[in-house]
N, C-alpha and C positions, 0 to 999 in steps of 0.2 A: 390220144387214143383214137381207136380205128371205131367207127359208128357200124352196126349190126340191124337186121332188121327183126323186130319186136311186133307183138300182136296185142292189142290193150283189148280189155274188158272192164270197162269201168263198173258196170254194171254189177260184176262177179270182183269188182277189185283185182285183176291178176294182171301182171304183164308175162307175156309167156315166149320163148325163143320159137317154140314148134306150133305152128296154127292148125295141124292135127290134133293138139291135144283136148281142145277146148275151145267153144262157140269166145268167138270176138268179134268187136266192134269195129277197131280201128287199126291202120297197118303203120308203124314208125320205122324211121331209122333215129337210133340213138347210141350212146355209147354206154356204157355197163354203169358209168355216175348217174347221168341222165334217166335213165332207168331207176337206178335207186332212189335219185329224188323224186320221180313220179311215184311211186311205189309208195314213198311215205306220206306223197299228195294225198293217195287214195285210203290210205292206212289209217290216215289222219280224218278224212270225209267218214268213213266208213263207221270210224269209232265215237262219232259225235252224234249224242243223244236224239238229236233233229232226225238224224233217218230212219229211223224205229216206229214202225207202225203206231204203238201206243201215244209217243211224242205227235205224231199227225193228228191222229183223232182226238190230242188235249188241245191242239191248235183251234179245231173247229167247235170244239165244246166249250171255247172260252169266251165271252162276251167281246173282249179285245183280244187280240192276239200279239202275242210276243214278237214284235216285230224283227227285234234285236235277235233272236235265236233265227229266224228264218233267214235275216238276211244275213245272218254269219254261215249257215247251212248252203244257202245261194252264193254267194261270193268264194266258198270252198271249192264247192262245183266247179263253178265258172273258173277258179285257176287253175284247175284240172284240165278242162278242156282247151283253156288256151296255150296250157304245156304240150298238151297232145296236137293242137294245133302246129305250135314250134316246131314240134318234130318230126309230125305226118308226111307222109307221101300227098302229093298232089291231090290223088284222090279222097286222101283223109280230110285233107284240109276243104275241098269244097262240101264234103259231106258235115263237118260241125258249121261250117260257114252257112249251108243249109238250115241246120237247126237252131240258129237265131239264138245262139246261148251267149254268146261274146255282145256286151251291150254297145262297147263303141262303133264295132260291124254293121251291125242294124242302127244305129244313128245314123252311120255315111251311107246308109242304101237308102233310108228316108228321103236325105237332103239331098240324093241325085234325081 
């Protein structure tokens, strides 16, 4: 399959072919199958109840946080950024690396 350029907004949960349709954060080169997987990852993340403001406030109101739910939320989001990094243009890769959202890259930079 041939790769095409797509534009990704993690916040909106969109993968777009036309950069003028909506705001986007990242540019990737991907096949249709790769885009479908990325869209599935973002849909799964956005459907998680931990993304809603009500859930975030409930974490803050509890005497002890639900670390498992927070960890699952973080892991799903990190997986999205890893996949975008894998498919990303050089500029996209640099941007994601500068965000410090991929833990193994953070560990490597601390060791240098």
